[in-house]
mmCIF file as Biopython writes it, N, C-alpha, C and O atoms, coordinates in Angstrom:
data_model
#
loop_
_atom_site.group_PDB
_atom_site.id
_atom_site.type_symbol
_atom_site.label_atom_id
_atom_site.label_alt_id
_atom_site.label_comp_id
_atom_site.label_asym_id
_atom_site.label_entity_id
_atom_site.label_seq_id
_atom_site.pdbx_PDB_ins_code
_atom_site.Cartn_x
_atom_site.Cartn_y
_atom_site.Cartn_z
_atom_site.occupancy
_atom_site.B_iso_or_equiv
_atom_site.auth_seq_id
_atom_site.auth_asym_id
_atom_site.pdbx_PDB_model_num
ATOM 1   N N  . MET A ? 1  ? -179.406 60.089 -29.629 1.0 0.0 1  A 1 
ATOM 2   C CA . MET A ? 1  ? -178.192 60.216 -28.958 1.0 0.0 1  A 1 
ATOM 3   C C  . MET A ? 1  ? -177.061 59.216 -29.270 1.0 0.0 1  A 1 
ATOM 4   O O  . MET A ? 1  ? -175.858 59.472 -29.324 1.0 0.0 1  A 1 
ATOM 5   N N  . VAL A ? 2  ? -177.776 57.821 -29.500 1.0 0.0 2  A 1 
ATOM 6   C CA . VAL A ? 2  ? -176.926 56.690 -29.700 1.0 0.0 2  A 1 
ATOM 7   C C  . VAL A ? 2  ? -176.171 57.050 -31.141 1.0 0.0 2  A 1 
ATOM 8   O O  . VAL A ? 2  ? -174.966 56.852 -31.290 1.0 0.0 2  A 1 
ATOM 9   N N  . GLY A ? 3  ? -177.004 57.590 -32.162 1.0 0.0 3  A 1 
ATOM 10  C CA . GLY A ? 3  ? -176.363 57.695 -33.490 1.0 0.0 3  A 1 
ATOM 11  C C  . GLY A ? 3  ? -175.179 58.594 -33.354 1.0 0.0 3  A 1 
ATOM 12  O O  . GLY A ? 3  ? -174.180 58.278 -34.000 1.0 0.0 3  A 1 
ATOM 13  N N  . MET A ? 4  ? -175.134 59.770 -32.538 1.0 0.0 4  A 1 
ATOM 14  C CA . MET A ? 4  ? -174.096 60.653 -32.355 1.0 0.0 4  A 1 
ATOM 15  C C  . MET A ? 4  ? -172.806 59.827 -31.691 1.0 0.0 4  A 1 
ATOM 16  O O  . MET A ? 4  ? -171.661 60.112 -32.042 1.0 0.0 4  A 1 
ATOM 17  N N  . ASP A ? 5  ? -173.040 58.910 -30.827 1.0 0.0 5  A 1 
ATOM 18  C CA . ASP A ? 5  ? -172.140 58.234 -30.228 1.0 0.0 5  A 1 
ATOM 19  C C  . ASP A ? 5  ? -171.328 57.186 -31.200 1.0 0.0 5  A 1 
ATOM 20  O O  . ASP A ? 5  ? -170.128 56.954 -31.054 1.0 0.0 5  A 1 
ATOM 21  N N  . ARG A ? 6  ? -172.102 56.624 -32.150 1.0 0.0 6  A 1 
ATOM 22  C CA . ARG A ? 6  ? -171.509 55.796 -33.230 1.0 0.0 6  A 1 
ATOM 23  C C  . ARG A ? 6  ? -170.661 56.773 -34.289 1.0 0.0 6  A 1 
ATOM 24  O O  . ARG A ? 6  ? -169.581 56.381 -34.731 1.0 0.0 6  A 1 
ATOM 25  N N  . VAL A ? 7  ? -171.146 57.905 -34.621 1.0 0.0 7  A 1 
ATOM 26  C CA . VAL A ? 7  ? -170.368 58.700 -35.488 1.0 0.0 7  A 1 
ATOM 27  C C  . VAL A ? 7  ? -169.013 59.058 -34.764 1.0 0.0 7  A 1 
ATOM 28  O O  . VAL A ? 7  ? -167.918 58.996 -35.324 1.0 0.0 7  A 1 
ATOM 29  N N  . ALA A ? 8  ? -169.197 59.406 -33.571 1.0 0.0 8  A 1 
ATOM 30  C CA . ALA A ? 8  ? -167.939 59.793 -32.749 1.0 0.0 8  A 1 
ATOM 31  C C  . ALA A ? 8  ? -167.030 58.578 -32.695 1.0 0.0 8  A 1 
ATOM 32  O O  . ALA A ? 8  ? -165.818 58.786 -32.652 1.0 0.0 8  A 1 
ATOM 33  N N  . LEU A ? 9  ? -167.447 57.437 -32.693 1.0 0.0 9  A 1 
ATOM 34  C CA . LEU A ? 9  ? -166.568 56.296 -32.608 1.0 0.0 9  A 1 
ATOM 35  C C  . LEU A ? 9  ? -165.980 56.161 -33.920 1.0 0.0 9  A 1 
ATOM 36  O O  . LEU A ? 9  ? -164.773 55.922 -33.976 1.0 0.0 9  A 1 
ATOM 37  N N  . VAL A ? 10 ? -166.630 56.274 -34.952 1.0 0.0 10 A 1 
ATOM 38  C CA . VAL A ? 10 ? -166.098 56.093 -36.242 1.0 0.0 10 A 1 
ATOM 39  C C  . VAL A ? 10 ? -165.076 57.171 -36.508 1.0 0.0 10 A 1 
ATOM 40  O O  . VAL A ? 10 ? -163.977 56.895 -36.990 1.0 0.0 10 A 1 
ATOM 41  N N  . ALA A ? 11 ? -165.437 58.392 -36.197 1.0 0.0 11 A 1 
ATOM 42  C CA . ALA A ? 11 ? -164.431 59.512 -36.291 1.0 0.0 11 A 1 
ATOM 43  C C  . ALA A ? 11 ? -163.201 59.378 -35.536 1.0 0.0 11 A 1 
ATOM 44  O O  . ALA A ? 11 ? -162.151 59.805 -36.018 1.0 0.0 11 A 1 
ATOM 45  N N  . LEU A ? 12 ? -163.234 58.803 -34.352 1.0 0.0 12 A 1 
ATOM 46  C CA . LEU A ? 12 ? -162.085 58.373 -33.542 1.0 0.0 12 A 1 
ATOM 47  C C  . LEU A ? 12 ? -161.328 57.454 -34.275 1.0 0.0 12 A 1 
ATOM 48  O O  . LEU A ? 12 ? -160.145 57.729 -34.473 1.0 0.0 12 A 1 
ATOM 49  N N  . LEU A ? 13 ? -161.751 56.507 -34.672 1.0 0.0 13 A 1 
ATOM 50  C CA . LEU A ? 13 ? -161.006 55.521 -35.570 1.0 0.0 13 A 1 
ATOM 51  C C  . LEU A ? 13 ? -160.430 55.917 -36.753 1.0 0.0 13 A 1 
ATOM 52  O O  . LEU A ? 13 ? -159.293 55.553 -37.054 1.0 0.0 13 A 1 
ATOM 53  N N  . TRP A ? 14 ? -161.188 56.721 -37.546 1.0 0.0 14 A 1 
ATOM 54  C CA . TRP A ? 14 ? -160.688 57.349 -38.821 1.0 0.0 14 A 1 
ATOM 55  C C  . TRP A ? 14 ? -159.339 58.323 -38.463 1.0 0.0 14 A 1 
ATOM 56  O O  . TRP A ? 14 ? -158.310 58.340 -39.138 1.0 0.0 14 A 1 
ATOM 57  N N  . PHE A ? 15 ? -159.555 59.015 -37.414 1.0 0.0 15 A 1 
ATOM 58  C CA . PHE A ? 15 ? -158.423 59.986 -37.044 1.0 0.0 15 A 1 
ATOM 59  C C  . PHE A ? 15 ? -157.261 59.119 -36.514 1.0 0.0 15 A 1 
ATOM 60  O O  . PHE A ? 15 ? -156.124 59.380 -36.906 1.0 0.0 15 A 1 
ATOM 61  N N  . ALA A ? 16 ? -157.467 58.122 -35.663 1.0 0.0 16 A 1 
ATOM 62  C CA . ALA A ? 16 ? -156.404 57.404 -35.061 1.0 0.0 16 A 1 
ATOM 63  C C  . ALA A ? 16 ? -155.629 56.669 -36.063 1.0 0.0 16 A 1 
ATOM 64  O O  . ALA A ? 16 ? -154.405 56.559 -35.987 1.0 0.0 16 A 1 
ATOM 65  N N  . PHE A ? 17 ? -156.469 56.076 -37.175 1.0 0.0 17 A 1 
ATOM 66  C CA . PHE A ? 17 ? -155.754 55.274 -38.053 1.0 0.0 17 A 1 
ATOM 67  C C  . PHE A ? 17 ? -154.835 56.113 -38.981 1.0 0.0 17 A 1 
ATOM 68  O O  . PHE A ? 17 ? -153.662 55.795 -39.176 1.0 0.0 17 A 1 
ATOM 69  N N  . TRP A ? 18 ? -155.469 57.287 -39.589 1.0 0.0 18 A 1 
ATOM 70  C CA . TRP A ? 18 ? -154.550 58.189 -40.327 1.0 0.0 18 A 1 
ATOM 71  C C  . TRP A ? 18 ? -153.358 58.776 -39.518 1.0 0.0 18 A 1 
ATOM 72  O O  . TRP A ? 18 ? -152.264 58.974 -40.047 1.0 0.0 18 A 1 
ATOM 73  N N  . THR A ? 19 ? -153.584 59.009 -38.382 1.0 0.0 19 A 1 
ATOM 74  C CA . THR A ? 19 ? -152.654 59.685 -37.513 1.0 0.0 19 A 1 
ATOM 75  C C  . THR A ? 19 ? -151.512 58.607 -37.307 1.0 0.0 19 A 1 
ATOM 76  O O  . THR A ? 19 ? -150.324 58.903 -37.429 1.0 0.0 19 A 1 
ATOM 77  N N  . GLY A ? 20 ? -151.889 57.531 -37.036 1.0 0.0 20 A 1 
ATOM 78  C CA . GLY A ? 20 ? -150.818 56.420 -36.643 1.0 0.0 20 A 1 
ATOM 79  C C  . GLY A ? 20 ? -150.067 56.074 -38.038 1.0 0.0 20 A 1 
ATOM 80  O O  . GLY A ? 20 ? -148.855 55.862 -38.065 1.0 0.0 20 A 1 
ATOM 81  N N  . ALA A ? 21 ? -150.847 56.035 -39.140 1.0 0.0 21 A 1 
ATOM 82  C CA . ALA A ? 21 ? -150.239 55.715 -40.488 1.0 0.0 21 A 1 
ATOM 83  C C  . ALA A ? 21 ? -149.189 56.909 -40.877 1.0 0.0 21 A 1 
ATOM 84  O O  . ALA A ? 21 ? -148.091 56.668 -41.378 1.0 0.0 21 A 1 
ATOM 85  N N  . GLY A ? 22 ? -149.621 58.113 -40.610 1.0 0.0 22 A 1 
ATOM 86  C CA . GLY A ? 22 ? -148.742 59.215 -40.776 1.0 0.0 22 A 1 
ATOM 87  C C  . GLY A ? 22 ? -147.451 59.095 -39.876 1.0 0.0 22 A 1 
ATOM 88  O O  . GLY A ? 22 ? -146.355 59.391 -40.351 1.0 0.0 22 A 1 
ATOM 89  N N  . ASP A ? 23 ? -147.569 58.713 -38.733 1.0 0.0 23 A 1 
ATOM 90  C CA . ASP A ? 23 ? -146.542 58.504 -37.686 1.0 0.0 23 A 1 
ATOM 91  C C  . ASP A ? 23 ? -145.597 57.480 -38.269 1.0 0.0 23 A 1 
ATOM 92  O O  . ASP A ? 23 ? -144.409 57.769 -38.408 1.0 0.0 23 A 1 
ATOM 93  N N  . ALA A ? 24 ? -146.060 56.316 -38.610 1.0 0.0 24 A 1 
ATOM 94  C CA . ALA A ? 24 ? -145.362 55.224 -39.129 1.0 0.0 24 A 1 
ATOM 95  C C  . ALA A ? 24 ? -144.529 55.743 -40.385 1.0 0.0 24 A 1 
ATOM 96  O O  . ALA A ? 24 ? -143.315 55.548 -40.451 1.0 0.0 24 A 1 
ATOM 97  N N  . ILE A ? 25 ? -145.168 56.346 -41.277 1.0 0.0 25 A 1 
ATOM 98  C CA . ILE A ? 25 ? -144.332 56.929 -42.578 1.0 0.0 25 A 1 
ATOM 99  C C  . ILE A ? 25 ? -143.384 58.057 -42.065 1.0 0.0 25 A 1 
ATOM 100 O O  . ILE A ? 25 ? -142.346 58.314 -42.675 1.0 0.0 25 A 1 
ATOM 101 N N  . GLY A ? 26 ? -143.729 58.683 -41.007 1.0 0.0 26 A 1 
ATOM 102 C CA . GLY A ? 26 ? -142.696 59.796 -40.526 1.0 0.0 26 A 1 
ATOM 103 C C  . GLY A ? 26 ? -141.389 59.065 -40.051 1.0 0.0 26 A 1 
ATOM 104 O O  . GLY A ? 26 ? -140.259 59.376 -40.425 1.0 0.0 26 A 1 
ATOM 105 N N  . TYR A ? 27 ? -141.712 57.996 -39.127 1.0 0.0 27 A 1 
ATOM 106 C CA . TYR A ? 27 ? -140.453 57.179 -38.699 1.0 0.0 27 A 1 
ATOM 107 C C  . TYR A ? 27 ? -139.708 56.541 -39.821 1.0 0.0 27 A 1 
ATOM 108 O O  . TYR A ? 27 ? -138.490 56.380 -39.754 1.0 0.0 27 A 1 
ATOM 109 N N  . TRP A ? 28 ? -140.458 56.151 -40.916 1.0 0.0 28 A 1 
ATOM 110 C CA . TRP A ? 28 ? -139.766 55.359 -41.941 1.0 0.0 28 A 1 
ATOM 111 C C  . TRP A ? 28 ? -138.876 56.298 -42.706 1.0 0.0 28 A 1 
ATOM 112 O O  . TRP A ? 28 ? -137.825 55.890 -43.199 1.0 0.0 28 A 1 
ATOM 113 N N  . PHE A ? 29 ? -139.323 57.709 -42.830 1.0 0.0 29 A 1 
ATOM 114 C CA . PHE A ? 29 ? -138.507 58.702 -43.427 1.0 0.0 29 A 1 
ATOM 115 C C  . PHE A ? 29 ? -137.459 59.454 -42.461 1.0 0.0 29 A 1 
ATOM 116 O O  . PHE A ? 29 ? -136.709 60.367 -42.808 1.0 0.0 29 A 1 
ATOM 117 N N  . LYS A ? 30 ? -137.563 58.872 -41.152 1.0 0.0 30 A 1 
ATOM 118 C CA . LYS A ? 30 ? -136.610 59.265 -40.214 1.0 0.0 30 A 1 
ATOM 119 C C  . LYS A ? 30 ? -136.804 60.957 -39.751 1.0 0.0 30 A 1 
ATOM 120 O O  . LYS A ? 30 ? -135.908 61.751 -39.463 1.0 0.0 30 A 1 
ATOM 121 N N  . THR A ? 31 ? -138.255 61.185 -39.791 1.0 0.0 31 A 1 
ATOM 122 C CA . THR A ? 31 ? -138.671 62.563 -39.363 1.0 0.0 31 A 1 
ATOM 123 C C  . THR A ? 31 ? -139.796 62.290 -38.458 1.0 0.0 31 A 1 
ATOM 124 O O  . THR A ? 31 ? -140.929 62.605 -38.822 1.0 0.0 31 A 1 
ATOM 125 N N  . PRO A ? 32 ? -139.579 61.675 -37.185 1.0 0.0 32 A 1 
ATOM 126 C CA . PRO A ? 32 ? -140.635 61.610 -36.281 1.0 0.0 32 A 1 
ATOM 127 C C  . PRO A ? 32 ? -141.352 62.884 -35.896 1.0 0.0 32 A 1 
ATOM 128 O O  . PRO A ? 32 ? -140.769 63.953 -35.718 1.0 0.0 32 A 1 
ATOM 129 N N  . GLY A ? 33 ? -142.640 62.704 -35.782 1.0 0.0 33 A 1 
ATOM 130 C CA . GLY A ? 33 ? -143.460 63.865 -35.412 1.0 0.0 33 A 1 
ATOM 131 C C  . GLY A ? 33 ? -144.043 64.620 -36.672 1.0 0.0 33 A 1 
ATOM 132 O O  . GLY A ? 33 ? -145.172 65.097 -36.563 1.0 0.0 33 A 1 
ATOM 133 N N  . THR A ? 34 ? -143.375 64.758 -37.822 1.0 0.0 34 A 1 
ATOM 134 C CA . THR A ? 34 ? -143.831 65.343 -38.855 1.0 0.0 34 A 1 
ATOM 135 C C  . THR A ? 34 ? -144.914 64.628 -39.532 1.0 0.0 34 A 1 
ATOM 136 O O  . THR A ? 34 ? -145.871 65.262 -39.976 1.0 0.0 34 A 1 
ATOM 137 N N  . GLY A ? 35 ? -144.830 63.286 -39.649 1.0 0.0 35 A 1 
ATOM 138 C CA . GLY A ? 35 ? -145.797 62.383 -40.234 1.0 0.0 35 A 1 
ATOM 139 C C  . GLY A ? 35 ? -146.883 62.289 -39.332 1.0 0.0 35 A 1 
ATOM 140 O O  . GLY A ? 35 ? -147.995 62.096 -39.822 1.0 0.0 35 A 1 
ATOM 141 N N  . LEU A ? 36 ? -146.760 62.394 -38.032 1.0 0.0 36 A 1 
ATOM 142 C CA . LEU A ? 36 ? -147.910 62.409 -37.135 1.0 0.0 36 A 1 
ATOM 143 C C  . LEU A ? 36 ? -148.808 63.640 -37.479 1.0 0.0 36 A 1 
ATOM 144 O O  . LEU A ? 36 ? -150.024 63.464 -37.552 1.0 0.0 36 A 1 
ATOM 145 N N  . VAL A ? 37 ? -148.225 64.990 -37.713 1.0 0.0 37 A 1 
ATOM 146 C CA . VAL A ? 37 ? -149.083 65.989 -37.986 1.0 0.0 37 A 1 
ATOM 147 C C  . VAL A ? 37 ? -149.749 65.944 -39.281 1.0 0.0 37 A 1 
ATOM 148 O O  . VAL A ? 37 ? -150.925 66.272 -39.435 1.0 0.0 37 A 1 
ATOM 149 N N  . LEU A ? 38 ? -148.835 65.454 -40.388 1.0 0.0 38 A 1 
ATOM 150 C CA . LEU A ? 38 ? -149.427 65.240 -41.707 1.0 0.0 38 A 1 
ATOM 151 C C  . LEU A ? 38 ? -150.409 64.203 -41.777 1.0 0.0 38 A 1 
ATOM 152 O O  . LEU A ? 38 ? -151.273 64.284 -42.650 1.0 0.0 38 A 1 
ATOM 153 N N  . GLY A ? 39 ? -150.398 63.147 -40.905 1.0 0.0 39 A 1 
ATOM 154 C CA . GLY A ? 39 ? -151.368 62.094 -40.958 1.0 0.0 39 A 1 
ATOM 155 C C  . GLY A ? 39 ? -152.740 62.688 -40.229 1.0 0.0 39 A 1 
ATOM 156 O O  . GLY A ? 39 ? -153.854 62.289 -40.566 1.0 0.0 39 A 1 
ATOM 157 N N  . PHE A ? 40 ? -152.561 63.559 -39.324 1.0 0.0 40 A 1 
ATOM 158 C CA . PHE A ? 40 ? -153.838 64.192 -38.676 1.0 0.0 40 A 1 
ATOM 159 C C  . PHE A ? 40 ? -154.447 65.230 -39.764 1.0 0.0 40 A 1 
ATOM 160 O O  . PHE A ? 40 ? -155.659 65.364 -39.930 1.0 0.0 40 A 1 
ATOM 161 N N  . ILE A ? 41 ? -153.478 65.935 -40.471 1.0 0.0 41 A 1 
ATOM 162 C CA . ILE A ? 41 ? -154.190 66.949 -41.442 1.0 0.0 41 A 1 
ATOM 163 C C  . ILE A ? 41 ? -154.856 66.052 -42.575 1.0 0.0 41 A 1 
ATOM 164 O O  . ILE A ? 41 ? -155.966 66.336 -43.024 1.0 0.0 41 A 1 
ATOM 165 N N  . PHE A ? 42 ? -154.198 65.070 -42.968 1.0 0.0 42 A 1 
ATOM 166 C CA . PHE A ? 42 ? -154.922 64.318 -44.022 1.0 0.0 42 A 1 
ATOM 167 C C  . PHE A ? 42 ? -156.172 63.764 -43.628 1.0 0.0 42 A 1 
ATOM 168 O O  . PHE A ? 42 ? -157.136 63.744 -44.393 1.0 0.0 42 A 1 
ATOM 169 N N  . ALA A ? 43 ? -156.201 63.274 -42.366 1.0 0.0 43 A 1 
ATOM 170 C CA . ALA A ? 43 ? -157.520 62.802 -41.941 1.0 0.0 43 A 1 
ATOM 171 C C  . ALA A ? 43 ? -158.629 63.811 -41.852 1.0 0.0 43 A 1 
ATOM 172 O O  . ALA A ? 43 ? -159.780 63.582 -42.222 1.0 0.0 43 A 1 
ATOM 173 N N  . LEU A ? 44 ? -158.155 65.080 -41.274 1.0 0.0 44 A 1 
ATOM 174 C CA . LEU A ? 44 ? -159.139 66.162 -41.259 1.0 0.0 44 A 1 
ATOM 175 C C  . LEU A ? 44 ? -159.507 66.660 -42.638 1.0 0.0 44 A 1 
ATOM 176 O O  . LEU A ? 44 ? -160.619 67.160 -42.808 1.0 0.0 44 A 1 
ATOM 177 N N  . ILE A ? 45 ? -158.636 66.556 -43.644 1.0 0.0 45 A 1 
ATOM 178 C CA . ILE A ? 45 ? -159.104 66.923 -45.013 1.0 0.0 45 A 1 
ATOM 179 C C  . ILE A ? 45 ? -160.050 65.857 -45.715 1.0 0.0 45 A 1 
ATOM 180 O O  . ILE A ? 45 ? -160.986 66.147 -46.460 1.0 0.0 45 A 1 
ATOM 181 N N  . THR A ? 46 ? -159.630 64.508 -45.336 1.0 0.0 46 A 1 
ATOM 182 C CA . THR A ? 46 ? -160.399 63.483 -46.038 1.0 0.0 46 A 1 
ATOM 183 C C  . THR A ? 46 ? -161.768 63.058 -45.322 1.0 0.0 46 A 1 
ATOM 184 O O  . THR A ? 46 ? -162.515 62.202 -45.796 1.0 0.0 46 A 1 
ATOM 185 N N  . VAL A ? 47 ? -162.023 63.763 -44.100 1.0 0.0 47 A 1 
ATOM 186 C CA . VAL A ? 47 ? -163.250 63.159 -43.383 1.0 0.0 47 A 1 
ATOM 187 C C  . VAL A ? 47 ? -164.544 63.595 -44.213 1.0 0.0 47 A 1 
ATOM 188 O O  . VAL A ? 47 ? -165.622 63.054 -43.965 1.0 0.0 47 A 1 
ATOM 189 N N  . VAL A ? 48 ? -164.446 64.463 -45.086 1.0 0.0 48 A 1 
ATOM 190 C CA . VAL A ? 48 ? -165.600 64.796 -45.893 1.0 0.0 48 A 1 
ATOM 191 C C  . VAL A ? 48 ? -165.941 63.606 -47.109 1.0 0.0 48 A 1 
ATOM 192 O O  . VAL A ? 48 ? -166.988 63.586 -47.756 1.0 0.0 48 A 1 
ATOM 193 N N  . SER A ? 49 ? -164.890 62.700 -47.247 1.0 0.0 49 A 1 
ATOM 194 C CA . SER A ? 49 ? -165.111 61.694 -48.114 1.0 0.0 49 A 1 
ATOM 195 C C  . SER A ? 49 ? -165.678 60.307 -47.721 1.0 0.0 49 A 1 
ATOM 196 O O  . SER A ? 49 ? -165.696 59.279 -48.398 1.0 0.0 49 A 1 
ATOM 197 N N  . TRP A ? 50 ? -166.150 60.529 -46.429 1.0 0.0 50 A 1 
ATOM 198 C CA . TRP A ? 50 ? -166.876 59.283 -45.787 1.0 0.0 50 A 1 
ATOM 199 C C  . TRP A ? 50 ? -167.909 58.798 -46.654 1.0 0.0 50 A 1 
ATOM 200 O O  . TRP A ? 50 ? -167.954 57.586 -46.865 1.0 0.0 50 A 1 
ATOM 201 N N  . PRO A ? 51 ? -168.908 59.712 -47.292 1.0 0.0 51 A 1 
ATOM 202 C CA . PRO A ? 51 ? -169.906 58.950 -47.897 1.0 0.0 51 A 1 
ATOM 203 C C  . PRO A ? 51 ? -169.298 58.011 -49.322 1.0 0.0 51 A 1 
ATOM 204 O O  . PRO A ? 51 ? -169.978 57.161 -49.897 1.0 0.0 51 A 1 
ATOM 205 N N  . TRP A ? 52 ? -168.254 58.293 -49.608 1.0 0.0 52 A 1 
ATOM 206 C CA . TRP A ? 52 ? -167.713 57.554 -50.783 1.0 0.0 52 A 1 
ATOM 207 C C  . TRP A ? 52 ? -166.802 56.531 -50.372 1.0 0.0 52 A 1 
ATOM 208 O O  . TRP A ? 52 ? -166.620 55.607 -51.165 1.0 0.0 52 A 1 
ATOM 209 N N  . VAL A ? 53 ? -166.138 56.524 -49.174 1.0 0.0 53 A 1 
ATOM 210 C CA . VAL A ? 53 ? -165.251 55.751 -48.779 1.0 0.0 53 A 1 
ATOM 211 C C  . VAL A ? 53 ? -165.757 54.551 -47.969 1.0 0.0 53 A 1 
ATOM 212 O O  . VAL A ? 53 ? -165.473 53.397 -48.290 1.0 0.0 53 A 1 
ATOM 213 N N  . LEU A ? 54 ? -166.419 54.820 -47.045 1.0 0.0 54 A 1 
ATOM 214 C CA . LEU A ? 54 ? -166.946 53.962 -46.117 1.0 0.0 54 A 1 
ATOM 215 C C  . LEU A ? 54 ? -167.958 52.977 -46.707 1.0 0.0 54 A 1 
ATOM 216 O O  . LEU A ? 54 ? -168.753 53.350 -47.569 1.0 0.0 54 A 1 
ATOM 217 N N  . PRO A ? 55 ? -167.931 51.653 -46.221 1.0 0.0 55 A 1 
ATOM 218 C CA . PRO A ? 55 ? -168.931 50.872 -46.789 1.0 0.0 55 A 1 
ATOM 219 C C  . PRO A ? 55 ? -170.491 51.110 -46.264 1.0 0.0 55 A 1 
ATOM 220 O O  . PRO A ? 55 ? -170.791 51.494 -45.134 1.0 0.0 55 A 1 
ATOM 221 N N  . GLU A ? 56 ? -171.284 50.840 -47.184 1.0 0.0 56 A 1 
ATOM 222 C CA . GLU A ? 56 ? -172.680 51.354 -46.916 1.0 0.0 56 A 1 
ATOM 223 C C  . GLU A ? 56 ? -173.292 50.723 -45.634 1.0 0.0 56 A 1 
ATOM 224 O O  . GLU A ? 56 ? -174.128 51.366 -44.999 1.0 0.0 56 A 1 
ATOM 225 N N  . ALA A ? 57 ? -172.931 49.571 -45.262 1.0 0.0 57 A 1 
ATOM 226 C CA . ALA A ? 57 ? -173.315 49.004 -44.083 1.0 0.0 57 A 1 
ATOM 227 C C  . ALA A ? 57 ? -172.940 49.705 -42.648 1.0 0.0 57 A 1 
ATOM 228 O O  . ALA A ? 57 ? -173.618 49.773 -41.623 1.0 0.0 57 A 1 
ATOM 229 N N  . LEU A ? 58 ? -171.592 50.213 -42.935 1.0 0.0 58 A 1 
ATOM 230 C CA . LEU A ? 58 ? -171.048 51.034 -41.706 1.0 0.0 58 A 1 
ATOM 231 C C  . LEU A ? 58 ? -171.755 52.338 -41.636 1.0 0.0 58 A 1 
ATOM 232 O O  . LEU A ? 58 ? -172.000 52.892 -40.564 1.0 0.0 58 A 1 
ATOM 233 N N  . ASP A ? 59 ? -172.121 52.877 -42.944 1.0 0.0 59 A 1 
ATOM 234 C CA . ASP A ? 59 ? -172.687 54.202 -42.718 1.0 0.0 59 A 1 
ATOM 235 C C  . ASP A ? 59 ? -174.228 54.103 -42.292 1.0 0.0 59 A 1 
ATOM 236 O O  . ASP A ? 59 ? -174.774 55.000 -41.650 1.0 0.0 59 A 1 
ATOM 237 N N  . ASP A ? 60 ? -174.874 52.948 -42.698 1.0 0.0 60 A 1 
ATOM 238 C CA . ASP A ? 60 ? -176.143 52.676 -42.201 1.0 0.0 60 A 1 
ATOM 239 C C  . ASP A ? 60 ? -176.133 52.409 -40.731 1.0 0.0 60 A 1 
ATOM 240 O O  . ASP A ? 60 ? -177.115 52.767 -40.079 1.0 0.0 60 A 1 
ATOM 241 N N  . TRP A ? 61 ? -175.075 51.786 -40.107 1.0 0.0 61 A 1 
ATOM 242 C CA . TRP A ? 61 ? -175.045 51.559 -38.668 1.0 0.0 61 A 1 
ATOM 243 C C  . TRP A ? 61 ? -174.777 52.774 -37.876 1.0 0.0 61 A 1 
ATOM 244 O O  . TRP A ? 61 ? -175.285 52.866 -36.759 1.0 0.0 61 A 1 
ATOM 245 N N  . MET A ? 62 ? -173.934 53.836 -38.400 1.0 0.0 62 A 1 
ATOM 246 C CA . MET A ? 62 ? -173.686 55.029 -37.880 1.0 0.0 62 A 1 
ATOM 247 C C  . MET A ? 62 ? -174.895 55.814 -37.702 1.0 0.0 62 A 1 
ATOM 248 O O  . MET A ? 62 ? -175.066 56.448 -36.661 1.0 0.0 62 A 1 
ATOM 249 N N  . HIS A ? 63 ? -175.702 55.817 -38.596 1.0 0.0 63 A 1 
ATOM 250 C CA . HIS A ? 63 ? -176.868 56.724 -38.545 1.0 0.0 63 A 1 
ATOM 251 C C  . HIS A ? 63 ? -178.329 55.980 -38.215 1.0 0.0 63 A 1 
ATOM 252 O O  . HIS A ? 63 ? -179.418 56.552 -38.247 1.0 0.0 63 A 1 
ATOM 253 N N  . ASN A ? 64 ? -178.122 54.697 -37.920 1.0 0.0 64 A 1 
ATOM 254 C CA . ASN A ? 64 ? -179.372 54.196 -37.365 1.0 0.0 64 A 1 
ATOM 255 C C  . ASN A ? 64 ? -179.621 54.531 -35.938 1.0 0.0 64 A 1 
ATOM 256 O O  . ASN A ? 64 ? -178.838 54.217 -35.042 1.0 0.0 64 A 1 
ATOM 257 N N  . GLN A ? 65 ? -180.727 55.175 -35.751 1.0 0.0 65 A 1 
ATOM 258 C CA . GLN A ? 65 ? -181.134 55.801 -34.431 1.0 0.0 65 A 1 
ATOM 259 C C  . GLN A ? 65 ? -182.024 54.760 -33.594 1.0 0.0 65 A 1 
ATOM 260 O O  . GLN A ? 65 ? -182.170 54.843 -32.374 1.0 0.0 65 A 1 
ATOM 261 N N  . GLY A ? 66 ? -182.579 53.807 -34.373 1.0 0.0 66 A 1 
ATOM 262 C CA . GLY A ? 66 ? -183.445 52.802 -33.727 1.0 0.0 66 A 1 
ATOM 263 C C  . GLY A ? 66 ? -182.684 51.713 -32.927 1.0 0.0 66 A 1 
ATOM 264 O O  . GLY A ? 66 ? -183.228 51.132 -31.988 1.0 0.0 66 A 1 
ATOM 265 N N  . ALA A ? 67 ? -181.590 51.486 -33.264 1.0 0.0 67 A 1 
ATOM 266 C CA . ALA A ? 67 ? -180.785 50.320 -32.525 1.0 0.0 67 A 1 
ATOM 267 C C  . ALA A ? 67 ? -180.006 50.760 -31.271 1.0 0.0 67 A 1 
ATOM 268 O O  . ALA A ? 67 ? -179.353 49.938 -30.629 1.0 0.0 67 A 1 
#
């Protein structure tokens, strides 16, 4: 059960980062709200890239059931 909690935490941070980045870009282009949605969609599409993007230590920590 601990492993699932760690994966959920990383997923929360992943989506929060990309949604926040999209929102910041949206405000920069003076289209608030649009960037928020685009950031969330980008996070949703790129979540499958975790094995290539996340550091190996973080990936090991997420899936370590014994700790």
